[in-house]
N, C-alpha and C positions, 0 to 999 in steps of 0.2 A: 505493500499500499504507501510506504515511504516514496520507493522505486519510485511508482507512478506518477505522484503527487509528484516528484522531482522533475518528471523526464522533459519537460518544455523546458522548462529551465537549462538543464545538462544540455540539451542539443544547441539551444541558443549559446552556453559558454564554448562549449567544444568546436561550434561551426566557426565561432568569432576567430577561434586562435587559429583552427586549420586556414582559413582566409588569410589571418596575420603569416602564417609557416609559409603558404602557397605564394603568398605574394615574395617574400624575403626568397623562398627557392627558387621564383624565375627570374630575379635579379641577377643570382649568380649563376643563372644558364641551365638552369636544369630541366630538365624533361617528366612534366607530372602526369601520369598516367589515369585517366578517366577523367580528368576536371570538367567536362563537359558533359558528364554523363547525368540525365536528368533525375535518376536513385542513384543516391552515394550516401552513405552513413557519414555523420556530421562529425567523427572524430577521427579519421582514417585517412591517409592518402598514402600515395606509390608514389616514389620519382627515382631518376636516375640522373646522374651524370654521363654522356658519352665518353667512351675509355677508360672510365675508371672502374674497376672489380668491384662490385655490391660487399662481396665478402669481405673484401681491402678496407674499406671505406667504413662498416660496420667494427673490425676489428681497431681503429683508428678511434672512432667514437665509443666503442665499449670503454676504451682503458682512458676516455675522458670521464667517463659516467653514465654516458646517454646509452639507453638501453633499447634498440631498434631490432627490427626484423627483416630479414630478406625473401620471404617470403612470404604466402598468407597466411593468416596466424592457425589456421585449420591443418594448414602444411609445414607447421614449423617443425624444425630440428631435420628435416628432407634434404639431401642435398641438390636432388634434380630440378630442372627448369619450374617455375611458375606456371601451374595448370592454367591458373588465372592469366597471367600475364600470356599465354598460349590462345587464351579464349578469344584475348583482346587484339589477337591479331600483332603482337610486339615484336618485333624483330627479337630475335635467339642475343644477339650482341647486346643488344642494349637490354633484354629482362635478367644476363647475367650481372649488370649493371645496377638492380632495382633495390630499394630501399624502402621498406614499408612503416612507418609513423601513426602509431595508436596513441589519442589524448584522453585524460579523463578530469575528473571533476576537479582533483587536486592539482592539475596544469595551471598555469600563470601566463600573461603575456610578457614576464619577466623569462621565464624558462625559456618562452620561443626565444624573445632576441640571446639569450646568452647561448641556446642551440646554435642560431644562425650564425652568429659571430665564431665558436667552434668550429660548424661545418665549412664555414669561408675558409678558415686557416687551413685545415686539413682539405679540402678538397686543391686548394691552390698547393700546398706542397704536394700532393699525390700528383696532380698532373703534371707539376715540373718535372717530378720525379719519371714520369712515363715519359715525356721529350728532352731529357737529356740525352 
């Protein structure tokens, strides 16, 4: 009953954070999967940076304290390509770069800004490594 009563508030909160995160990701050159889909969860987004391995990006972000995923939540722990991204007809090379973010009621705008700053530094470092 408590969850049902708070559902609209939770939806609005996570949608606001997801929108803020998507804007920051776009400024960094990320591809956001399903952004224009008519039916999306407000708390989840999937993105990739071309030519940056998703697992490598995840390990660097994990070391900084960010808990993210590389596949759909229902496929957590699997190493094969995401069936969700296959169904969306995402190119295999880009799907290998995919990172999933799930937001919750405990997240704040400050968390999003902190994450985007850390991601920018990490992405820049990895991009420079691949191009040396």
